[in-house]
C-alpha positions as CSV (number, residue, x, y, z in Angstrom):
1,M,46.4,6.4,-131.9
2,S,48.7,4.3,-130.3
3,T,48.3,0.9,-129.2
4,P,45.7,1.4,-126.0
5,S,46.3,0.1,-122.9
6,L,43.4,-1.4,-120.4
7,V,43.6,1.7,-118.0
8,D,42.5,3.5,-121.6
9,L,39.8,0.8,-122.4
10,G,38.2,2.2,-118.4
11,L,40.5,-0.7,-116.5
12,R,40.1,0.4,-113.3
13,P,41.1,-1.9,-109.5
14,F,37.0,-2.3,-108.8
15,F,37.6,-5.0,-112.4
16,Q,41.1,-6.1,-111.4
17,Q,40.4,-7.5,-108.1
18,Q,37.7,-9.1,-109.3
19,L,40.0,-11.4,-111.2
20,S,41.5,-15.2,-110.0
21,L,45.3,-16.3,-109.8
22,E,44.6,-19.0,-112.3
23,E,42.9,-16.7,-114.7
24,V,45.0,-14.2,-114.6
25,A,47.8,-16.8,-116.1
26,N,45.5,-18.6,-117.9
27,C,43.6,-16.1,-119.7
28,F,42.9,-12.3,-120.8
29,L,41.3,-9.3,-120.0
30,G,38.9,-7.4,-122.6
31,R,36.2,-5.0,-123.0
32,I,32.8,-5.7,-125.5
33,I,33.2,-2.9,-128.0
34,E,30.0,-4.3,-130.2
35,Q,27.5,-5.7,-129.9
36,H,25.3,-8.1,-132.2
37,K,23.0,-11.0,-132.2
38,S,25.2,-14.0,-131.7
39,D,28.6,-12.4,-131.0
40,V,30.3,-9.5,-129.1
41,I,33.6,-7.9,-130.5
42,I,36.3,-7.6,-127.9
43,L,39.4,-5.7,-128.0
44,A,42.3,-5.8,-125.2
45,G,44.8,-3.9,-126.0
46,D,45.2,-3.3,-130.2
47,D,43.6,-6.7,-130.9
48,A,40.2,-6.9,-131.9
49,L,38.5,-9.8,-131.6
50,R,34.9,-11.8,-132.6
51,Y,33.8,-14.0,-129.9
52,K,30.4,-16.1,-130.6
53,L,28.0,-16.1,-127.4
54,P,28.0,-19.4,-126.1
55,P,24.4,-21.4,-125.3
56,N,22.6,-20.0,-122.4
57,F,25.8,-18.0,-121.3
58,E,25.3,-15.0,-118.8
59,A,23.5,-11.8,-120.3
60,I,26.1,-9.1,-121.9
61,C,26.7,-5.9,-123.0
62,V,28.6,-3.1,-124.4
63,G,31.1,-2.1,-122.1
64,D,31.7,-5.3,-120.2
65,W,34.6,-6.3,-119.2
66,V,35.0,-10.1,-119.8
67,V,37.8,-12.7,-119.2
68,F,38.2,-15.1,-122.5
69,N,40.5,-17.7,-123.7
70,Q,42.2,-18.4,-126.6
71,N,38.6,-20.4,-127.3
72,R,35.7,-19.0,-125.5
73,L,34.1,-16.5,-123.1
74,V,34.7,-17.3,-120.0
75,R,32.6,-14.9,-117.7
76,V,32.0,-11.5,-117.6
77,L,33.5,-9.7,-114.6
78,E,30.7,-7.4,-112.1
79,R,29.3,-4.6,-113.0
80,Q,30.1,-0.9,-111.2
81,S,27.1,0.8,-113.4
82,L,24.4,-1.2,-116.1
83,F,22.1,0.7,-117.7
84,Q,18.5,-1.9,-118.5
85,R,15.4,-1.4,-119.2
86,K,11.8,-4.3,-119.0
87,A,12.3,-4.9,-122.9
88,A,10.0,-3.7,-125.8
89,G,6.6,-4.3,-126.6
90,S,4.7,-7.5,-123.7
91,S,8.1,-8.9,-122.8
92,R,8.8,-9.4,-118.8
93,D,12.0,-9.7,-120.1
94,R,14.7,-6.9,-119.3
95,Q,16.9,-5.6,-121.9
96,L,21.0,-4.4,-121.4
97,I,22.0,-1.0,-122.7
98,A,25.5,-0.3,-121.6
99,A,27.9,-1.3,-118.6
100,N,30.5,0.8,-116.8
101,L,29.0,4.2,-118.2
102,D,31.1,7.2,-116.9
103,V,28.8,10.0,-118.3
104,V,25.3,9.5,-120.1
105,F,24.0,12.4,-122.4
106,I,20.9,12.7,-122.8
107,V,20.0,14.0,-125.8
108,S,17.0,15.9,-127.2
109,S,16.3,18.9,-129.8
110,L,14.6,22.0,-129.0
111,N,12.1,21.8,-131.9
112,D,9.2,19.6,-131.9
113,D,10.9,16.5,-130.0
114,F,11.5,18.5,-126.4
115,N,9.6,16.8,-123.9
116,L,10.1,17.6,-120.0
117,N,8.5,14.1,-119.6
118,R,11.1,12.0,-121.1
119,I,14.1,14.1,-119.7
120,E,12.8,13.1,-116.4
121,R,12.1,9.5,-117.6
122,Y,16.1,9.4,-118.9
123,L,16.9,10.7,-115.6
124,A,15.1,8.5,-113.5
125,L,17.2,5.2,-115.6
126,V,20.6,7.1,-115.4
127,K,20.4,8.0,-111.5
128,E,19.6,4.3,-110.7
129,T,23.4,3.8,-112.0
130,H,24.9,6.5,-111.0
131,A,26.6,7.5,-113.8
132,E,26.6,11.3,-114.4
133,P,23.4,12.2,-116.1
134,V,24.2,15.8,-118.1
135,V,21.5,17.3,-120.7
136,I,22.6,18.2,-124.3
137,L,19.5,20.2,-126.3
138,T,20.3,19.8,-129.8
139,K,19.6,21.7,-132.6
140,A,20.1,25.4,-131.1
141,D,20.3,26.7,-134.7
142,L,16.3,25.8,-135.0
143,C,14.6,27.2,-132.3
144,D,14.1,31.3,-131.2
145,D,13.1,30.4,-127.8
146,V,16.8,28.5,-126.2
147,E,17.1,30.7,-123.0
148,D,14.3,29.6,-122.0
149,I,13.6,25.9,-123.0
150,R,17.3,25.1,-120.5
151,Q,15.8,27.1,-118.1
152,Q,12.9,24.6,-117.4
153,V,14.9,21.6,-118.0
154,Q,17.5,23.1,-115.1
155,Q,14.4,23.7,-113.3
156,L,14.7,19.7,-112.9
157,D,17.4,20.2,-110.6
158,S,20.3,22.7,-109.7
159,L,23.2,20.6,-110.0
160,L,22.2,18.9,-113.7
161,S,24.3,19.7,-116.4
162,V,22.5,21.2,-119.6
163,H,24.1,22.5,-122.3
164,C,22.8,23.6,-125.3
165,V,24.1,23.2,-128.9
166,N,24.5,22.7,-132.4
167,G,25.1,19.5,-133.4
168,L,26.5,20.8,-137.0
169,A,28.7,23.8,-135.6
170,H,32.3,22.0,-133.9
171,N,32.6,25.4,-132.3
172,S,29.0,24.5,-130.0
173,L,30.6,20.7,-128.3
174,S,33.5,22.8,-127.0
175,A,31.8,22.0,-123.5
176,L,30.9,18.2,-123.7
177,K,34.8,17.0,-124.9
178,S,35.5,18.0,-121.1
179,Y,33.3,14.9,-120.1
180,C,35.2,13.1,-122.8
181,Q,38.7,12.5,-121.4
182,R,41.0,9.2,-121.3
183,G,39.9,6.2,-120.0
184,K,35.9,7.7,-119.6
185,T,33.0,5.9,-120.8
186,V,30.0,8.3,-122.2
187,A,26.5,7.1,-123.6
188,F,24.8,8.5,-125.7
189,L,20.7,8.1,-124.9
190,G,17.4,9.7,-126.1
191,S,14.7,8.9,-129.2
192,S,15.5,8.3,-132.7
193,G,15.8,11.9,-134.8
194,V,17.8,14.4,-132.2
195,G,20.8,14.0,-133.4
196,K,22.5,12.1,-131.5
197,S,24.8,10.5,-134.4
198,T,25.5,14.3,-136.1
199,L,27.3,15.3,-132.0
200,V,29.0,11.7,-132.4
201,N,30.4,12.5,-136.3
202,N,31.7,15.8,-134.7
203,L,33.0,14.4,-131.3
204,L,34.8,11.6,-134.0
205,N,35.9,14.4,-136.2
206,H,34.6,12.8,-139.3
207,N,32.2,11.2,-140.2
208,E,31.5,7.8,-139.5
209,M,27.8,7.3,-138.3
210,E,24.8,7.6,-141.5
211,T,22.7,10.5,-140.7
212,N,19.3,11.7,-142.7
213,A,17.6,14.1,-142.8
214,I,14.7,16.3,-140.6
215,R,12.0,15.1,-141.5
216,E,9.6,18.2,-141.8
217,Q,6.1,16.9,-141.0
218,D,6.9,15.8,-137.9
219,S,10.6,18.2,-136.8
220,K,12.2,13.6,-136.2
221,G,14.8,12.5,-137.9
222,R,15.1,8.8,-139.0
223,H,16.7,7.0,-137.1
224,T,20.2,5.6,-138.1
225,T,22.5,3.3,-136.1
226,T,21.4,-0.3,-136.1
227,Y,23.8,-1.6,-133.0
228,R,25.3,-0.7,-129.7
229,T,29.3,0.1,-130.6
230,I,32.0,2.0,-128.5
231,K,33.7,3.7,-130.1
232,W,37.4,6.1,-129.5
233,L,37.4,9.9,-128.9
234,P,40.1,12.1,-130.0
235,E,40.3,13.6,-126.4
236,G,41.3,9.2,-125.5
237,G,37.9,8.7,-124.0
238,L,35.1,5.9,-125.4
239,L,31.5,7.3,-127.1
240,M,29.3,4.3,-125.9
241,D,26.9,4.6,-129.7
242,T,23.2,3.2,-128.2
243,P,20.2,3.0,-131.1
244,G,17.4,5.5,-130.2
245,M,15.2,3.7,-127.7
246,R,10.6,3.8,-128.6
247,E,9.8,2.0,-125.7
248,L,11.7,3.0,-122.4
249,Q,10.2,1.4,-120.2
250,L,10.7,0.8,-116.2
251,S,11.7,-1.3,-114.2
252,D,13.3,-1.5,-110.5
253,V,14.7,1.7,-110.5
254,K,12.6,3.4,-107.2
255,E,15.7,4.7,-106.2
256,G,16.1,7.0,-109.6
257,I,13.0,8.2,-109.4
258,K,13.8,9.4,-106.4
259,L,16.5,11.0,-106.7
260,T,15.1,12.7,-109.8
261,F,12.6,14.0,-108.4
262,A,14.2,15.0,-105.1
263,D,12.7,17.9,-104.6
264,I,9.3,16.8,-104.1
265,E,10.9,13.8,-101.9
266,S,12.2,16.6,-99.9
267,L,8.8,18.8,-99.7
268,A,7.3,15.2,-98.3
269,T,8.9,15.0,-95.2
270,A,7.1,17.5,-93.9
271,C,3.7,15.8,-94.6
272,R,1.5,15.6,-92.1
273,F,1.3,11.3,-92.7
274,K,3.8,9.3,-93.3
275,D,2.0,7.2,-96.4
276,C,0.3,10.9,-98.1
277,Q,-0.5,10.4,-101.6
278,H,0.0,14.2,-102.0
279,Q,-3.5,14.3,-103.5
280,N,-6.2,15.9,-101.2
281,E,-5.0,14.2,-98.0
282,P,-4.9,17.3,-95.0
283,G,-1.5,18.9,-94.2
284,C,0.4,17.4,-97.4
285,A,3.8,19.9,-97.9
286,V,3.3,19.1,-101.8
287,V,-0.1,19.9,-102.5
288,K,0.7,23.2,-100.5
289,A,3.6,23.9,-102.7
290,I,1.9,23.4,-105.5
291,A,-1.1,25.7,-104.6
292,N,2.1,28.6,-103.4
293,G,3.9,27.9,-107.2
294,E,6.6,26.0,-106.0
295,L,6.0,23.0,-107.8
296,S,4.5,22.2,-110.9
297,T,1.3,19.9,-111.1
298,R,2.5,18.4,-114.5
299,R,6.0,17.5,-112.5
300,L,4.4,16.0,-109.3
301,N,2.1,14.2,-111.9
302,N,4.4,12.5,-113.9
303,F,6.1,11.1,-111.1
304,H,3.2,9.8,-110.0
305,K,3.2,8.5,-113.2
306,L,6.7,6.8,-113.1
307,L,6.0,5.2,-109.6
308,R,3.3,3.6,-110.8
309,E,5.2,2.1,-113.8
310,D,7.7,1.4,-112.6
311,A,5.8,-0.5,-109.8
312,H,4.0,-2.4,-112.7
313,N,6.9,-3.6,-114.8
314,S,8.8,-4.4,-111.5
315,A,6.1,-7.2,-110.3
316,T,5.4,-8.7,-113.8
317,L,9.4,-9.5,-114.1
318,A,9.4,-10.2,-110.7
319,Q,5.6,-13.1,-111.2
320,K,8.3,-14.6,-114.0
321,R,11.4,-15.1,-112.5
322,A,9.0,-16.5,-109.8
323,K,7.9,-19.1,-113.0
324,D,10.7,-19.5,-114.1
325,R,11.9,-20.7,-110.5
326,T,8.9,-23.1,-110.2
327,F,9.2,-24.7,-113.5
328,T,12.9,-25.4,-113.0
329,K,11.9,-27.1,-109.9
330,M,9.9,-29.2,-112.1
331,V,11.9,-29.9,-114.6
332,T,14.3,-31.2,-111.9
333,A,12.0,-32.9,-109.9
334,I,10.8,-35.0,-113.5
335,Q,14.4,-35.7,-114.1
336,D,15.3,-36.8,-110.5
337,Q,12.0,-39.1,-110.2
338,A,13.1,-40.9,-114.4
339,R,17.1,-40.9,-112.9
340,S,15.0,-43.2,-109.8
341,I,13.0,-45.7,-111.9
342,K,16.0,-46.0,-114.4
343,K,17.8,-46.6,-111.8
344,F,15.8,-49.8,-110.6
345,K,14.4,-51.6,-113.7
């Protein structure tokens, strides 16, 4: 590939308009293509530059556009889209996953890993970012009822793009390449072992990512990706590869949940009570739809589950922010008091 321009990297007026005249004259603009624990790799044209993350620098992730000079990172530009999650474990912090995505491939295998609830969870997160979700069902060569499972996913949203593929067969991936054009950034999301690395290798036309065989005892592959990175695609787009997310928790994605379950939201407008919880209330249009076979109990239960999880995690994050603000104010007050005492000694 010839020297890539910033447009090849996904630069748009949305980002250019954020630059000040001083930054245009004295700084450079680039995109984060790799993120490690203490440093990042920035691509600016043909130059790949490694920069240490300064202490207390704002949160940053792969896909971010950054302003930098010869010595340091200056700032992160406002994002057009951001994929984030509640950090794994008991932490109350958010973890940034990827920024400025155009298309997110939600990957699930057609073997024992297939789970509609998990796909809905990913859809809620992706729709919150306003990127385009595309569901890829892998390992079609190992499944006897491919079309039946594909229809189950399609019923989640009639407008959702759903593709069944055999990641080891190049001709099976032609439909995916249409999403990978110049300046477009796509990302793969899915649990460990669903075949993301195999898809990456085939879309790149070479074995860049290590892959491992499926374990016979649970039909799962072994997770092979260890850091987030962007790679060039032959079609001119950019592909972001991310480690499998073992603990995907929702926070501040209420809008994404409502978009994912738009059918339930639409039915709810016909409920007798505006605050209907769709349990046993009289005149509930959602419960009626279940009784008529128009809506599955599984889908309603998952809708309630994701809303509860989002509310809980969002509340804990809000509490943490409040505590952090209180602590900062206390430290500032103590420092001001100490300066005042020193001044009068």
